[in-house]
N, C-alpha and C positions, 0 to 999 in steps of 0.2 A: 646427858649432854647431846646437843644436836649439831655437832661440829660439821657433819657432812650435809645437813639439810640447808636449803635456801631460807634465808631470813624473810619474814614478812615485810612489806613496804610499810613505812610509818614516817610521819613528820612530828617533831617534838623539839623542845629546847634541849640543847646539848652542850657539854664543855669538851672542847677538842683537846688534843694532846699538848698543844702550845699554850693552853689555858684560856683561849678565846671562847667566849660564850656565844653560841649561835641560836637565835630564837626559832628559826624555821629550818632546822636541820632535817633533810630528807635522806634516808638511808640509800635508796635506789640511785639518787643523783650522785652519791659519793663512792659507790662500790668500785667503779672502774673495771678494768680487764683482770687485774690480779686479785681482786676481792679485798675484803677488810675484815676486821673483827670488831665486836662491840662488847662493852662491859656495862651491865645494868646495875646500878647501885640504888638501894632503897632510899627514899628521902625522909 
């Protein structure tokens, strides 16, 4: 688990917590000052 490592920048289709589908989600644009977490699920 890479909890303390900085995540690589990427752009992809994503489903947000509120169920919204974002076609061009970019991780670095959404990180903010407090940081975030991501869950990757196989398709």
